[in-house]
C-alpha positions in Angstrom: 31.4 -67.0 -28.7 31.7 -63.8 -30.9 29.7 -61.9 -28.2 32.3 -62.9 -25.7 35.2 -61.8 -27.9 33.6 -58.4 -28.6 32.7 -57.9 -24.9 36.2 -58.9 -23.9 37.7 -56.5 -26.4 35.5 -53.7 -25.3 36.3 -54.2 -21.6 40.0 -54.5 -22.3 40.0 -51.2 -24.2 38.1 -49.7 -21.2 40.7 -51.1 -18.8 43.5 -49.6 -20.8 41.9 -46.2 -20.7 41.3 -46.5 -16.9 45.0 -47.5 -16.4 46.7 -45.0 -18.7 44.2 -42.2 -18.7 45.1 -40.5 -15.4 48.8 -40.6 -16.1 48.3 -39.1 -19.6 46.0 -36.4 -18.2 48.5 -35.4 -15.5 51.3 -35.3 -18.1 49.1 -33.1 -20.4 48.2 -30.6 -17.7 51.8 -30.5 -16.4 53.1 -30.0 -19.9 50.7 -27.1 -20.5 51.7 -25.5 -17.2 55.4 -25.9 -18.0 55.0 -24.5 -21.5 53.2 -21.4 -20.1 56.1 -20.9 -17.6 58.7 -21.3 -20.4 56.9 -18.7 -22.5 56.7 -16.3 -19.6 60.3 -16.7 -18.5 61.7 -17.3 -22.1 63.6 -20.3 -21.0 63.5 -22.8 -23.9 65.7 -25.6 -22.6 64.2 -29.0 -23.3 65.3 -30.4 -20.0 63.1 -27.9 -18.2 60.0 -29.6 -19.8 61.3 -33.1 -19.5 62.5 -33.5 -15.9 59.4 -32.3 -14.1 57.1 -34.5 -16.3 59.4 -37.5 -15.8 59.5 -37.0 -12.0 55.7 -36.6 -11.7 55.0 -39.6 -13.8 57.4 -41.7 -11.9 55.8 -40.6 -8.6 52.3 -41.5 -10.0 53.5 -44.9 -11.0 55.2 -45.4 -7.6 52.1 -44.4 -5.7 49.4 -45.9 -7.9 51.3 -48.9 -9.3 49.7 -51.3 -6.8 46.2 -50.1 -7.7 47.0 -50.6 -11.4 48.2 -54.1 -10.8 45.1 -54.9 -8.8 42.9 -53.7 -11.6 44.8 -55.8 -14.2 44.7 -58.9 -11.9 41.0 -58.5 -11.3 40.4 -58.1 -15.1 42.5 -61.2 -15.9 40.8 -63.3 -13.2 37.4 -62.3 -14.6 38.5 -63.1 -18.1 39.8 -66.6 -17.1 36.7 -67.4 -15.1 34.5 -66.3 -18.0 36.6 -68.3 -20.5 36.0 -71.4 -18.4 32.3 -71.1 -18.6 32.2 -71.0 -22.4 30.7 -74.0 -24.1 
């Protein structure tokens, strides 16, 4: 039973990293690019950094939201089927 719990916890953390990782990585790279552009142009308005990151993250969620839902449903179905086989 404890092996199942540890295995489930490990796989759930891995699923979280798979789901959130690409969005965070894109936001990080975009933030660095925008920061470099702000330094070069000396424009230090906070909305210049916020709006592009917000739009890109929303586009990522829009395009890859279905894939994320499929990953979560597959994980949940595997969890339920594994839970039913426990003694």
